N, C-alpha and C positions, 0 to 999 in steps of 0.2 A: 607436481602433486596432482595426479590425475583424480578427477572426481570432486575436487574442492570448488572449482568455479562452475556455476550453473551454465549450461549450454543455452545460448540464445535461441536455438532451434527447438528446445524443449517446449512441448505444447503448454505446460503450466507457466513457463516463463513468458510465452507470448500472451497468455491470458492476463498475467500480472501487468505486463506493459500496456495492454489495452485498457485495463481497469485504472492504471495510473494515469494514462492519457485522459480518460473520461473524468477522473477526479480533478485533474489540473485544469482542463479546458472547459468543462461543463459545470463543475461545482465550486471552482475557485479555491481548491485545496492545494497548497504547496506541498509536494511530496519530495522528501530527501531520503535516498537509500545510502546508508553509511555502514561501515563496519564499526559496530559499537564495541568499544574496548571494555573488557571486564578485568578488573584487577582486585587484588586482595583488599577487603575493607569496604567495598561498595559494589552494587550491582546496577546495571542499566538494562533498560528494555525499550522496545518500540512503543510508540504511542503518539497521541495528539497533544498539541498545545496551541495557544494563541500568541502571535507575535505581531505587535502593532495592529491589532484588530483583524488579522488574517489567520485562518486556520492552517496549521502546519501539521503534517504527519511525518514523523521520523521513523523509518523502517530499517531494522537491522538486516542488512543484505546477507548475513550468514544464516538467517532463518530459511527453512524450506519454502518453496514457492507457494504452497497451499496455505501456510501460516501467514505469509505476507499478503496473500489475496484476502484471507479472512479478516485480517486487521484493517486493510484498506476498505473492504466492503462494509465493515461495521461503521467506519467513519463516514462513508458516503451515505449510508442509510440515515445517519443522524443529521446529515446536511441537506440532502435532496428534498425538494418540494414534492409532495404526493401527486401533484398535477403535472409534473415535468415528464416529458416524453423521454423514456429510457430505452435505448436499443435492446432488443430481446436478449442478445448475448450478454450484455451487462446486467440486465434484470435477473437473468439466471444465476449470476454470481452473487447477487445481493440477497438471495434467500437464505 
């Protein structure tokens, strides 16, 4: 099934991995990328939750890279301290 699996070399995929790494290492956010199952009778979506006092973000890996980046960027913005040094490349994604 060509086209179904995102290429790791795709520039947006690289940016997502960079953003994910920043979220996990600098913000203490646990990020899980999962294929979220959708079945008749209920719907699921990506989002954040607290587990044992730690912030987790569950990301549907079926989403386009831009949507995954936007979701993660929003969660980082809510978590990051205004005085924290943020690399320019990450800061650009948080706008």
